[in-house]
N, C-alpha and C positions, 0 to 999 in steps of 0.2 A: 174638590168642592171648596170654594173660598170661605174664609171664616166670616161669621156673622158678628157684627159689632153691636153691642147694646150697653146701656147703663148697667153698672154693677149693682147687685142686690146684696143684702147682708149675708146671705148664704155663700156668696163667692169669697168672702174675706178669708176663710180658712185655706183656700187654695192658692191665694196670691203670693204668699211668701215662698212657696216652692217654685213658682214661676220665676220670681226674682232671683232665687238661688241658682236655678238652671241657667238663666240668662247671664248671670255673673261669671259662669264658667268660661265664657269667651275671653275674659281678662287673663286667663292662664297663659295665653299666647304672648302677653306683654310682660316681660320679667319684672319691671318696676311696678306693675300694677297687679301682679298675680295674687297678692294678698287679698284683693277684693273678692276673689272666688270663695274665700273662707269667711268673709265678713257676714255678720247677721243681717238678714233682710229686714225690711220694714215690718213692724209688729202687726199682728192680726187686729189689735185694738186700733192702731193708727189707720189701717185699711178701713175698718168699720166707720171711723170718724169721717174719712173722705167719701166713703160710699153714702153716708147720711147727708152729705152736702150735695149729692148728685153731680159730683165732678170726678167720677171714676168710671171708666169704660172698660169692658172686657171683650176679648175676641174669643168666640166659641168655635170649637171644632164640630164635626158632623154629629158627635154624641152629646153636644151641648156642654162640653167641658171647657172651662177657660184655658186658653193657651197663651194668652198675652193680656196685658192691662196697661192702662195709662191712668195714673192718679194725679189729680191737680187740685188746686184750691184757689178760690177767688181772693184777690187782695185789691180792694178799691175797684179801679176800673181795669184791672189786669187778671188774667188767669195764669197762675204759675204751675208749671208741670213739676211735680216732685219726683215722679218715677215713670219710666216707660220700660217695660220688660216684656220679652217674648221668649217662650220656651226655646232652648237652644236648638232643638230638633225642628222647630218651625221658623227659625230665622231665615231671612232672605226671600220670603214669600210675599212681602208687601203688607204684612200684618201691622208692623210698627207705623208705616205710612198711613194706613187706614185708621189707626187709633189717633194719630196726630190730626187727621181730617175731622174726626169726631170732636176733638177738643177745639179745633178752629170753628167748626159749625156752632158749637156752644157759645164761643166768644162772639161770633157774628150775631147770633140770635139774641144774645143778652147785651148787645151794643157795647161790648168792652173795647178797650183801646189796644191792648197787646196781649199776646200769649208769650210768656217768658219761661226761661229754664236756665239751669247752669249745667255745664258738661265739660268733658275733657276736650281741650283744643285739638290735640293731634291723634286721637284714637279714631280710626276710620268710621266706625259705626256711631260716633258721637258727633262732635261739631261738624265734620264734613257731611254727615247724613242730614243733620238739621238744616245746614245751608242749602242742601239740594231740595228740601221741602219748604224753602222760603224764609227761614230764620236768618237774622243778621247778627253777627257778633257785635257786642257793645264795647266800645273803648272804655278803659278804666275810668277816665275822666267823665264819661257820660252815664255812669251807673247811678241809679237812684239809691237812696239809703237802704232800702229793702234788699236789693240785689247785692250791694256791697257787703251787707251784713251776712247774707247767705254764703258768699264766697269766703269771707273771713272765717265763718264757722266751719266751713269745709276744711280749711287749712288746719284748724284745731283738731280735726278728726283724722289727720294723716295725709291729706292730699298735699302734694308738693306745691309751694307757692308758685304762681304763674302757670300751673298745669291746667287750670280750669278757666272757663270764661262764662260770661252771661250772654244769652242770646235772646232776641225778641222777634216776634212776628207781628207786624202791624195789621190790625184787623181791617182798617179802612183802606 
């Protein structure tokens, strides 16, 4: 049975860090990034904040339990994806793709300009995945101040310089 995608509700916030932690286990396959499997997930409080903005979607299994989520936030005329995570046991079933579609639908219905995100350039389930669903990598010289600041902050948190990129999906 395919997952049902819906807006997250406050009661979902408690379950989302475990989903993120499970999804992060995939990084154990990449020696240079294996430390991410042990990194703390987004806090329950931060999830509650994004849920309150109605920019967080969950994928539910047959028992109505969240198995994946996408958390985003509006910034002027853009929707920025902070996190997309799917339980490791549920990966490869199209759940991430369907969560991306929910974010795109939101951007369309709110007449936004872009859906943006930052991600690893060379991790197969990161930039290459987003490119397959229509996102385009932005050249460093084309970054707006917001995206440049996000990438800079990520380097301060341990990401190797040049390992990450910003990507955008044009709504129109």
